[in-house]
C-alpha positions in Angstrom: 0.0 0.0 0.0 1.3 3.4 -0.9 2.1 5.6 2.1 1.0 8.8 0.3 -1.8 10.2 2.4 -5.2 10.3 0.8 -6.9 13.3 2.4 -10.7 13.4 2.5 -12.5 16.7 2.5 -15.5 17.7 4.6 -17.9 17.4 1.6 -16.6 13.9 1.1 -17.1 13.2 4.8 -20.7 14.4 4.5 -21.3 12.2 1.4 -19.9 9.2 3.4 -22.3 10.0 6.3 -25.2 10.3 3.8 -24.4 6.9 2.3 -24.0 5.2 5.7 -27.2 6.7 7.2 -29.4 6.4 4.2 -31.7 3.8 5.7 -32.0 5.7 8.9 -32.8 9.0 7.4 -36.5 9.6 8.3 -36.0 8.1 11.7 -33.4 10.8 12.4 -34.4 13.7 10.3 -38.1 13.9 11.3 -37.5 14.4 15.1 -34.6 16.7 14.4 -36.7 18.9 12.2 -39.5 18.9 14.8 -37.1 19.7 17.6 -35.7 22.7 15.6 -39.1 24.0 14.7 -40.4 23.7 18.2 -37.4 25.7 19.5 -38.3 28.4 17.0 -41.9 28.3 18.4 -40.5 28.8 21.9 -38.6 31.9 20.7 -41.8 33.2 19.2 -43.7 32.6 22.5 -41.0 34.4 24.5 -41.1 37.4 22.2 -44.8 37.6 22.1 -45.0 37.5 25.9 -42.4 40.3 26.0 -44.4 42.4 23.5 -47.7 42.0 25.4 -46.2 42.5 28.8 -46.9 46.2 28.9 -50.5 46.2 27.7 -51.9 43.1 29.5 -52.5 42.8 33.2 -53.8 39.2 33.1 -52.2 36.0 32.0 -52.7 35.1 28.3 -53.7 31.5 28.7 -53.5 30.8 24.9 -49.9 32.0 24.8 -49.1 29.9 27.9 -50.7 26.9 26.2 -48.7 27.5 23.0 -45.5 27.7 25.0 -46.3 24.5 26.9 -47.2 22.7 23.7 -44.0 23.9 22.0 -42.0 22.9 25.1 -43.5 19.4 25.3 -43.0 18.9 21.5 -39.4 20.0 21.8 -38.6 17.7 24.7 -40.2 14.6 23.1 -38.6 15.2 19.7 -35.2 16.1 21.2 -35.3 12.8 23.2 -36.2 10.8 20.1 -33.5 12.5 18.1 -30.9 11.8 20.8 -31.9 8.1 21.0 -31.8 7.8 17.3 -28.4 9.4 16.8 -26.9 7.3 19.6 -28.2 4.2 18.0 -26.9 5.4 14.6 -23.4 5.9 16.0 -23.4 2.3 17.5 -24.7 0.8 14.2 -22.2 2.8 12.1 -19.3 1.8 14.2 -20.5 -1.9 14.1 -20.8 -1.9 10.3 -17.5 0.0 9.7 -15.4 -2.2 11.9 -16.9 -5.4 10.5 -16.5 -4.2 7.0 -12.8 -3.5 7.5 -12.3 -6.8 9.3 -14.1 -8.6 6.5 -11.8 -7.1 3.9 -8.8 -7.9 6.1 -9.7 -11.5 6.5 -10.2 -12.0 2.7 -7.1 -10.0 1.7 -4.0 -11.6 0.2 -1.4 -12.6 2.7 1.3 -10.6 1.0 -0.7 -7.4 1.2 -1.3 -7.9 5.0 2.4 -8.6 5.5 3.1 -5.2 4.0 0.8 -3.3 6.3 1.8 -1.6 9.5 0.1 -3.5 12.4 0.1 -0.4 14.6 -1.7 1.6 11.9 -4.3 -1.1 11.3 -5.1 -1.2 15.1 -5.3 2.6 15.2 -7.7 2.6 12.2 -10.0 -0.2 13.5 -9.9 1.3 17.0 -9.5 5.0 17.3 -10.2 6.2 13.8 -13.3 4.1 13.2 -14.7 5.3 16.5 -13.9 8.9 15.7 -15.5 8.6 12.3 -18.7 7.0 13.7 -19.0 9.7 16.4 -18.9 12.4 13.7 -22.4 11.1 12.6 -23.7 12.3 16.0 -22.1 15.7 15.5 -23.6 15.9 12.1 -27.1 15.3 13.4 -26.6 17.9 16.2 -25.4 20.4 13.6 -28.3 19.6 11.3 -30.7 20.3 14.1 -28.8 23.5 15.0 -29.1 24.5 11.3 -32.9 24.2 11.4 -33.0 26.4 14.5 -30.7 28.9 12.8 -33.0 29.1 9.7 -36.1 29.5 11.8 -34.4 32.3 13.9 -33.1 34.1 10.8 -36.6 34.0 9.2 -38.1 35.3 12.4 -35.4 38.0 12.5 -36.3 39.0 8.9 -39.9 39.4 10.0 -38.9 41.6 12.9 -36.3 43.7 11.2 -34.9 43.2 7.7 -31.8 45.4 8.4 -31.0 43.3 11.4 -31.3 40.2 9.3 -28.9 41.6 6.7 -26.3 42.6 9.3 -26.6 39.3 11.1 -26.1 37.3 7.9 -23.1 39.4 6.9 -21.6 39.0 10.4 -22.2 35.3 10.5 -20.6 34.8 7.0 -17.5 36.9 7.8 -17.1 35.1 11.2 -17.4 31.7 9.6 -14.9 32.6 6.9 -12.4 33.7 9.5 -13.0 30.5 11.5 -12.4 28.3 8.4 -9.2 30.1 7.6 -7.8 29.3 11.0 -9.4 25.8 11.0 -7.5 24.7 7.8 -4.2 25.2 9.7 -5.5 23.5 12.8 -6.6 20.5 10.6 -3.0 20.2 9.2 -1.6 20.1 12.7 -4.2 17.5 13.7 -3.3 15.2 10.8 0.4 15.4 11.7 -0.5 14.6 15.3 -2.4 11.4 14.2 0.7 10.3 12.3 2.8 10.7 15.4 0.2 8.7 17.4 0.6 5.8 15.0 4.4 6.0 15.3 4.0 6.0 19.1 1.9 2.8 19.1 4.3 1.2 16.7 7.2 1.8 19.1 5.0 0.5 22.0 4.4 -2.7 19.9 8.2 -3.1 19.5 8.7 -2.6 23.3 6.2 -5.2 24.2 7.2 -7.8 21.6 10.9 -7.2 21.9 10.9 -7.1 25.7 13.2 -10.0 26.2 15.9 -8.4 24.0 15.4 -5.0 25.7 16.0 -6.6 29.2 19.4 -7.7 28.0 20.6 -4.3 26.7 20.3 -1.1 28.7 21.5 0.9 25.6 18.4 -0.3 23.7 16.2 0.4 26.7 17.5 4.0 26.9 17.2 4.6 23.2 13.7 3.2 22.9 12.6 5.3 25.9 14.2 8.4 24.3 12.4 7.7 21.1 9.1 7.2 22.9 9.6 10.5 24.8 10.4 12.3 21.5 7.4 10.9 19.6 5.1 11.5 22.6 6.4 15.0 22.9 5.9 15.7 19.2 2.4 14.3 19.4 1.6 16.5 22.4 3.1 19.6 20.8 1.1 19.0 17.5 -2.1 18.3 19.4 -1.6 21.4 21.5 -1.0 23.5 18.4 -4.1 22.1 16.8 -6.2 22.8 19.9 -4.7 26.3 20.1 -5.6 27.1 16.5 -9.1 25.7 17.0 -9.5 27.8 20.1 -8.4 31.0 18.3 -10.9 30.2 15.6 -13.6 29.8 18.1 -12.7 33.1 19.9 -12.8 34.9 16.5 -16.3 33.6 15.9 -17.3 34.7 19.3 -15.9 38.1 18.8 -18.1 38.5 15.7 -21.0 37.4 17.8 -20.4 40.1 20.4 -20.0 42.7 17.6 -23.4 41.7 16.2 -25.0 42.1 19.7 -23.4 45.5 20.1 -24.7 46.7 16.7 -28.2 45.5 17.6 -28.1 47.3 21.0 -26.1 50.4 20.3 -26.2 51.2 16.6 -29.5 50.0 15.0 -31.8 51.9 17.4 -30.1 55.1 16.2 -30.2 54.3 12.6 -33.7 52.7 12.6 -35.6 54.2 15.6 -37.5 51.5 17.4 -39.3 51.0 20.7 -37.5 49.4 23.7 -39.8 46.4 23.2 -38.7 45.7 19.6 -35.1 46.2 20.6 -35.6 43.6 23.3 -37.1 41.2 20.7 -34.3 41.7 18.3 -31.7 41.1 21.1 -33.5 38.0 22.3 -33.7 36.7 18.7 -30.0 37.4 18.1 -29.0 35.7 21.3 -31.2 32.8 20.3 -29.6 32.3 16.9 -26.1 32.6 18.2 -26.4 29.4 20.1 -26.9 27.3 16.9 -24.2 29.3 15.2 -21.7 28.4 17.9 -22.9 24.8 17.9 -22.3 24.6 14.1 -18.9 26.3 14.3 -17.8 24.2 17.3 -18.6 21.0 15.3 -16.1 21.9 12.6 -13.0 20.5 14.5 -15.0 17.2 14.8 -15.7 17.3 11.1 -12.1 18.0 10.3 -10.9 15.1 12.5 -13.5 12.9 10.9 -12.3 13.8 7.4 -8.8 12.8 8.4 -10.1 9.5 9.8 -12.1 8.9 6.7 -9.0 9.5 4.5 -7.0 7.0 6.5 -9.7 4.4 6.5 -10.5 4.9 2.8 -6.8 4.4 2.0 -6.8 1.0 3.8 -10.2 -0.1 2.3 -9.0 0.9 -1.2 -5.9 -1.2 -0.8 -7.9 -4.2 0.5 -11.0 -3.7 -1.6 -10.7 -5.4 -5.0 -9.0 -8.6 -4.0 -11.0 -9.0 -0.8 -14.3 -8.6 -2.5 -13.3 -11.1 -5.2 -12.2 -13.7 -2.8 -15.1 -13.2 -0.3 -17.5 -14.4 -3.0 -15.7 -17.8 -3.5 -17.0 -20.8 -1.7 -14.4 -22.7 0.3 -15.0 -26.4 -0.3 -11.7 -28.2 -0.6 -11.4 -29.8 -4.1 -10.3 -33.5 -4.6 -6.5 -33.9 -4.8 -4.1 -36.4 -6.3 -1.3 -34.3 -7.6 -0.1 -30.7 -7.5 2.3 -29.3 -10.1 4.3 -26.0 -10.1 5.3 -25.1 -13.7 7.8 -22.3 -14.1 6.5 -20.5 -11.1 8.1 -17.3 -10.1 7.5 -14.9 -7.2 9.0 -11.5 -6.7 9.2 -9.8 -3.4 9.8 -6.0 -3.1 10.3 -4.6 0.3 8.4 -1.4 1.0 10.7 -0.7 3.9 14.3 -0.8 2.4 13.5 -1.2 -1.3 15.3 -4.6 -1.5 14.0 -7.3 -3.9 14.1 -11.1 -3.7 13.0 -13.5 -6.4 12.0 -17.2 -6.1 12.0 -19.3 -9.3 11.4 -20.3 -11.9 10.2 -23.4 -9.9 9.2 -26.7 -11.5 8.0 -29.2 -8.9 5.4 -32.0 -8.5 3.7 -33.1 -5.3 1.8 -36.4 -5.2 -0.8 -37.5 -2.7 0.5 -39.6 0.2 4.2 -38.7 -0.2 6.6 -37.1 2.2 8.6 -34.3 0.5 11.6 -32.9 2.5 12.9 -29.4 1.6 16.4 -28.1 2.6 18.3 -24.9 2.0 20.2 -22.2 3.7 18.9 -19.0 5.3 17.3 -16.8 2.6 17.1 -19.6 0.1 13.3 -19.1 -0.3 12.0 -22.2 1.6 9.2 -20.4 3.4 8.3 -18.5 0.3 8.1 -21.8 -1.7 5.8 -23.2 1.0 3.5 -20.2 0.9 3.3 -20.5 -2.9 2.5 -24.2 -2.8 -0.2 -23.5 -0.1 -1.8 -20.7 -2.2 -0.9 -18.0 0.3 1.2 -16.2 -2.3 0.2 -15.7 -5.9 2.9 -16.4 -8.5 4.1 -13.4 -10.5 4.3 -15.9 -13.5 3.9 -19.6 -14.2 1.1 -21.9 -13.1 0.1 -24.0 -10.1 -1.9 -27.0 -11.3 -4.2 -29.1 -9.2 -4.8 -32.4 -10.9 -3.9 -30.7 -14.2 -6.1 -27.7 -13.7 -4.8 -24.2 -12.9 -5.9 -23.1 -9.4 -6.9 -19.7 -10.8 -9.8 -21.5 -12.5 -10.8 -23.3 -9.3 -12.0 -22.1 -5.9 -8.8 -20.6 -4.5 -10.1 -20.5 -0.9 -11.0 -24.2 -1.2 -7.6 -25.0 -2.5 -6.0 -23.5 0.5 -8.2 -25.5 2.8 -6.2 -28.6 1.6 -3.3 -27.4 3.7 -2.4 -27.2 7.4 0.8 -25.2 7.8 2.9 -25.1 10.9 5.1 -22.1 10.4 8.5 -21.7 12.2 6.9 -18.9 14.2 3.3 -20.1 14.8 0.7 -17.7 16.2 -1.8 -19.4 18.6 -5.1 -17.6 18.7 -6.8 -17.2 22.1 -9.8 -19.1 20.9 -10.3 -22.0 18.4 -12.6 -21.0 15.5 -14.2 -23.1 12.8 -14.0 -26.5 14.5 -17.6 -27.0 15.7 -18.0 -29.5 18.5 -14.8 -31.0 19.7 -14.2 -34.5 21.0 -12.7 -33.9 24.4 -11.1 -37.3 24.6 -9.5 -36.7 21.2 -8.1 -33.4 22.3 -6.8 -34.9 25.5 -5.1 -37.7 23.6 -3.5 -35.3 21.2 -2.1 -33.1 24.0 -0.8 -36.2 25.9 0.9 -37.6 22.8 2.6 -34.3 22.2 3.6 -34.0 25.8 1.5 -30.9 26.4 -1.1 -32.2 28.7 0.8 -30.8 31.7 1.3 -27.5 30.0 -2.2 -26.6 28.8 -5.8 -27.8 28.6 -8.7 -26.9 26.4 -11.9 -25.6 27.9 -14.7 -23.7 26.1 -12.6 -23.7 23.0 -9.8 -21.8 24.8 -6.4 -23.2 25.9 -5.6 -22.5 29.5 -2.2 -21.3 28.5 -0.3 -20.5 25.3 2.8 -19.2 27.0 4.9 -22.1 25.8 8.4 -22.5 24.4 8.8 -22.3 20.6 8.9 -26.0 20.3 5.8 -26.5 22.4 3.9 -23.8 20.4 4.7 -25.7 17.3 3.4 -28.9 18.8 0.2 -27.2 19.9 -0.2 -25.7 16.4 0.2 -29.2 15.0 -2.4 -30.5 17.4 -4.9 -27.8 16.2 -4.1 -28.7 12.6 -4.9 -32.4 13.3 -8.2 -31.3 14.7 -8.9 -29.7 11.4 -7.9 -32.9 9.5 -6.4 -31.4 6.4 -5.0 -33.4 3.4 -1.6 -31.8 3.2 0.6 -30.9 6.2 3.4 -28.4 5.8 6.1 -28.2 8.6 8.4 -25.2 8.4 11.5 -26.3 10.4 9.2 -28.0 12.9 11.9 -30.2 14.4 14.5 -27.4 14.8 13.2 -26.3 18.3 12.2 -29.8 19.6 14.2 -31.7 22.2 16.1 -34.8 20.8 13.5 -37.2 22.0 10.6 -35.5 20.4 12.6 -34.8 17.2 13.1 -38.5 16.9 9.4 -39.1 17.6 8.4 -36.6 14.9 10.5 -38.3 12.1 9.8 -41.9 13.2 6.2 -41.8 14.4 4.3 -38.6 13.4 5.4 -38.4 9.7 4.9 -42.1 9.0 1.5 -42.0 10.6 0.4 -39.1 8.4 1.6 -41.0 5.4 -0.2 -44.2 6.4 -3.4 -42.1 6.6 -3.0 -41.0 3.1 -1.9 -37.5 4.1 0.7 -35.6 2.1 3.7 -34.0 4.0 6.1 -31.2 3.1 8.7 -30.7 5.8 11.6 -28.2 5.8 14.6 -29.7 7.6 18.3 -29.1 8.0 19.1 -32.4 9.8 20.9 -34.7 7.3 20.4 -37.6 9.7 16.7 -37.6 8.9 16.7 -37.1 5.2 15.8 -40.8 4.9 12.4 -40.1 6.6 11.1 -38.6 3.3 10.3 -40.0 -0.1 12.1 -37.1 -1.9 14.5 -34.3 -1.0 14.4 -30.9 -2.7 17.4 -28.5 -2.3 16.9 -24.8 -2.7 19.6 -22.1 -3.2 19.0 -18.5 -3.9 15.3 -19.1 -4.7 15.9 -21.9 -7.2 15.6 -25.7 -6.9 19.1 -27.1 -7.5 18.3 -30.7 -6.8 15.1 -32.9 -6.5 15.8 -36.5 -5.9 14.6 -39.6 -4.1 16.2 -40.3 -0.7 17.2 -43.6 0.9 14.4 -45.4 2.8 16.6 -45.9 5.8 17.9 -43.2 8.2 20.2 -43.1 11.1 19.2 -41.7 14.5 
C-alpha cells in the first residue's frame, strides 16, 4: 500500500455519512426537524409574551398553552432525536469495523504482511470510533441549522436590516474561522501520524521485551524515542487545539459585535421602541447558540475527514482482492497431484527497497508422499511453502491441481487442503471453525505431544499458550490435526524440539500421516533424517538445485 496520504474533505465526509445513514434518514431527520421548529416556536412565545407585557394585566392562557405545547413537543422530539443518533453511532461503528475486518480476513497474505500493524489497530480502534462519532455531531449540527434558519426567518420578519447585518456578520465570522481551521486541521493530521508511530514503538517494546531486558542501551534509546514521539504528538495536538481555540474566539468576537450593533447602533439608525429592541436582542442571542454549535462542530468534522481519509486508504488497498475472494466458496477440491510449472515470485520490500526472487520453480507433489525441503537461510524455503499452499500468488507460471490451474478453481477451497505449521506459529486465544470438539481426542493429542501438563482446552480456549517455541509448534500441529487437512506443511518443525521428540516426529508422526494418506512437506536441516522422506528438494537463492529420491533408511 502506498504511504502517500489520501486526504478526505468535509464534503466527502458528508457524502460518506449520507451513504451510511441512508436507511435511517427519516427516523433521524423527522424528530430533528420537529425539535428545531419547536425551539423556534419557543422563541416566538417568549417574544410575544415580551411584546404584550406592557399592555396586559392578566395572564394570556392561549400564549401559555402555545408555550407549553412547544416545550412538550421539543422535549419529546429532542429525546427521540438523541436516542436515534446514539443508535446510529453504534450501528455505524459496528458496520464500519466489521467491513474493515471482513476485507482484512479475505485480503491476500502478501498485502497484509506489507501493512503496519500499529496503523491497522489505530484505524479499527480510534479512527473508526472517531468517524462514527462524527455522525452524531452531524445530526446535532443539522438540528442547529434548522434552529438557525427559523431564527433568521423570524429576525427577517422583525427587522430586515437586522437580518442583513446578522447574515453578513455570520458569513464573515465563519470565513475567519475556516481560515484558522485549515491550519489546525493540518496540525491534527500530523499529530495522528505521530500517534501511530508511538503505538508502533510500544508494539516493539512489548514484543521485543526480552531483548530489551538484555541491553540497557536499547532500553535507553527506545525510551528516548518514545519520549520524543510523545512530545511531538503533544506539541502538535496542543498546536491544533490552540488554533481551533483561536478560531472559536474569533467567531465569538463577531457574535459580540453583532450584539453590540443590535443594542447600540441599530436603534439610532432605525428608531424602534424598547420592546422591539428587546425582541431583536432575544432573537440574536437565540440564533447565536446554533451558530456556535455549528462552528464548534467543525473540528470534529475535520478530524472525521482525516479519519475517513485514513480508513478509505486502507479499504481501497484491500477492496478489490478482498471482494473477489469473499465471493468464492471454500469447499476443498479433490486432490491427487499438485504441479508447479515455471512458477516465479517477486518480493519487493516497501521498507528498504530490496527485492528477492524465487523461481522459476518446477515441482510436483503427489498425494501420500513425504517431501523434504532443505536450503540455507534466505534460500526461499518459506516463500516456496506459501506458494504451494496458495498463500502467495505467483508473478508468473502456473500451479496446477490435478492438471487444472488453481486460478480457475476455488482458491479458498484449494488453500483448505493445507495445514501449515510455520516456524513462528501464532496461537489464537480461541479456536474457531472447529464445531463441537471431542474432548477425549483433544486430551489424547495433548498427551501424545507432551502438552497435557502445560495446557488444557476448555470452552474452545487453551488454559495457557505461554509455551516454548517447540511447544507452540506442537500445539499448532495438534490444532491442525483437529482440522484434519489433506496436506501438512512443517516449516522447520523439528528445529526447536528436544532430541527425544525430534526422533518421535520423524519416526512416528510423519509415517502416521503417510499411512493415513496425508501428504507432507517438511523443511529440515538435519541430514540424519533425510531418509524419513520420499524425496528431497534442495533450494539455493530461490531456485531448486536438486530434487531426488532419498534412501528409505535413516540413522538416528
